[in-house]
C-alpha positions in Angstrom: -33.5 -92.7 116.7 -33.3 -92.9 120.5 -33.4 -89.5 122.2 -33.6 -88.2 125.8 -35.1 -84.7 126.0 -34.3 -82.6 129.0 -37.3 -80.4 129.8 -36.5 -77.4 131.9 -37.6 -73.9 132.7 -37.8 -71.4 135.6 -40.2 -71.3 138.5 -43.8 -70.5 137.3 -42.8 -70.6 133.6 -45.3 -73.4 132.8 -43.0 -76.4 132.5 -45.6 -78.7 134.1 -48.1 -77.7 131.5 -45.7 -78.6 128.7 -44.8 -81.9 130.5 -48.5 -82.7 130.6 -48.8 -82.0 126.9 -45.9 -84.3 126.2 -47.4 -87.0 128.4 -50.7 -86.7 126.5 -48.7 -87.3 123.3 -47.6 -90.7 124.7 -44.1 -89.6 125.7 -42.8 -91.1 129.0 -41.9 -88.4 131.5 -39.3 -88.9 134.3 -40.0 -86.3 136.9 -36.9 -85.3 138.9 -38.9 -83.6 141.7 -41.0 -86.8 142.2 -37.9 -89.0 142.2 -36.2 -86.7 144.7 -39.1 -87.4 147.1 -39.1 -91.2 146.4 -35.3 -91.7 147.1 -35.7 -90.3 150.6 -38.5 -92.6 151.7 -38.0 -95.0 154.5 -35.9 -98.0 153.5 -34.2 -96.3 150.6 -30.4 -96.1 150.6 -30.4 -92.2 150.6 -32.9 -92.2 153.5 -30.5 -94.4 155.6 -27.6 -92.1 154.8 -29.5 -89.0 155.6 -30.6 -90.3 159.0 -27.1 -91.5 159.8 -25.7 -88.1 158.8 -28.3 -85.8 160.5 -29.6 -88.1 163.3 -33.1 -89.4 164.1 -34.2 -86.0 165.4 -35.2 -85.1 161.8 -37.8 -87.9 161.7 -41.6 -87.7 162.0 -43.4 -90.2 164.3 -44.1 -92.5 161.3 -40.3 -92.4 160.6 -40.5 -90.4 157.4 -38.2 -87.4 157.1 -39.6 -84.1 158.4 -38.6 -81.8 155.6 -39.1 -78.7 157.7 -36.8 -79.9 160.4 -34.2 -81.0 157.9 -34.6 -77.7 156.0 -34.1 -75.7 159.2 -31.0 -77.7 160.0 -29.3 -77.0 156.7 -30.7 -73.6 156.0 -27.8 -71.5 157.2 -25.1 -74.2 157.1 -23.4 -74.6 153.7 -21.4 -77.7 154.6 -24.6 -79.5 155.9 -26.4 -78.5 152.7 -23.6 -79.8 150.6 -23.6 -83.1 152.6 -27.3 -83.5 152.0 -27.0 -82.7 148.3 -24.1 -85.2 148.0 -26.5 -87.9 149.3 -29.7 -87.0 147.4 -28.5 -85.8 144.0 -26.5 -88.9 143.0 -29.4 -91.1 144.1 -31.9 -89.0 142.0 -29.6 -89.1 138.9 -29.0 -92.8 139.2 -32.8 -93.5 139.5 -33.5 -91.3 136.5 -30.9 -93.1 134.4 -32.3 -96.5 135.4 -35.9 -95.3 134.6 -34.8 -94.0 131.2 -33.0 -97.3 130.4 -36.1 -99.3 131.3 -38.3 -97.1 129.0 -35.8 -97.4 126.1 -35.5 -101.1 126.6 -39.2 -101.5 126.5 -39.4 -99.9 123.0 -39.8 -96.2 123.7 -37.7 -94.2 121.2 -38.0 -90.9 123.1 -37.9 -90.3 126.9 -38.4 -86.9 128.6 -36.5 -86.0 131.7 -38.3 -83.2 133.5 -35.5 -81.5 135.4 -36.3 -78.0 136.9 -32.6 -77.3 137.8 -31.0 -78.9 134.7 -28.9 -75.8 134.0 -28.0 -75.0 137.6 -27.0 -78.6 138.3 -25.1 -78.9 135.0 -27.0 -82.1 133.9 -26.7 -81.6 130.2 -24.6 -84.8 130.0 -27.8 -86.8 131.0 -29.8 -85.6 128.0 -29.5 -85.4 124.2 -31.5 -82.2 123.7 -32.5 -79.4 126.1 -36.0 -77.9 125.7 -36.6 -74.7 127.7 -40.0 -73.4 128.7 -39.6 -69.6 128.8 -41.5 -66.5 129.9 -40.0 -63.1 130.7 -39.0 -62.6 134.3 -41.7 -59.9 135.0 -44.4 -62.4 133.9 -42.6 -65.1 136.1 -43.1 -62.8 139.1 -46.7 -62.0 138.2 -47.6 -65.7 137.8 -45.8 -66.8 141.0 -47.5 -64.1 143.1 -50.9 -65.3 141.7 -50.1 -69.0 142.0 -48.7 -69.3 145.5 -50.2 -66.2 147.1 -46.6 -65.4 148.1 -45.4 -62.0 149.1 -43.4 -60.1 146.5 -40.1 -60.4 148.5 -40.5 -64.2 148.9 -41.4 -64.6 145.2 -38.4 -62.6 144.1 -36.1 -64.6 146.3 -37.4 -67.8 144.8 -36.9 -66.5 141.3 -33.4 -65.2 142.1 -32.3 -68.5 143.7 -32.3 -69.9 140.1 -30.2 -68.9 137.1 -31.9 -66.1 135.3 -34.3 -67.4 132.7 -32.6 -65.1 130.0 -29.3 -66.9 130.7 -31.0 -70.3 130.4 -31.9 -69.5 126.8 -28.3 -69.8 125.7 -28.2 -73.4 127.1 -31.3 -74.6 125.2 -31.5 -76.4 121.9 -35.1 -75.2 121.5 -37.3 -72.8 123.4 -41.1 -72.8 123.9 -42.3 -69.2 124.5 -45.1 -69.8 127.0 -46.4 -66.2 127.3 -49.3 -66.7 124.8 -52.3 -69.0 124.6 -52.2 -72.7 125.5 -52.9 -73.4 121.8 -49.8 -71.4 120.8 -47.7 -73.3 123.3 -49.0 -76.6 122.0 -48.2 -75.6 118.4 -44.7 -74.7 119.3 -44.2 -78.0 121.0 -45.6 -79.9 118.0 -43.3 -78.0 115.7 -40.2 -78.8 117.8 -41.1 -82.5 118.1 -41.6 -82.7 114.4 -38.2 -81.0 113.8 -36.6 -83.6 116.1 -38.3 -86.5 114.4 -40.1 -87.5 117.6 -42.9 -90.0 117.0 -45.9 -89.1 119.0 -49.5 -90.5 119.3 
């Protein structure tokens, strides 16, 4: 049975760790963050639209987009932010769909879409099952402080910019509780994949 799994989580919940485990089991992973960087590279359709919309002043000397300049331009301007999202998001979604199609056509029965903001962006329609990587919010904060050496205020802002992890639980078909050992996380993943009849190596 062909299945597209939407892998999601909150910041610092360990979603990348679970994605790595799935990749090691031979499952193809389509990484939304990676694709969002690729679609704005010089020559791409979204790149041309962004430059046309926001002017050449956002470019580096090598003609790549200067993310900091663009970020500063849209930071306090909701309409500009929406314009940027309306260019980038459809391009990312289209590329993800095309990649999934190619994987399925080449004989893969299961494809994993790694989408950090799956719930926030209401992308359930792109996947068959939602797999959430969960840790309690206080542990999220602890891990984020340790991982990025961020100040507490900055870390809290980043966590609060996403839908609370507790709310995301209601949107998931299955949940991996990633607050134990790596082995425990792996066992949960294996149990879920077995339940979903996913063939892995």
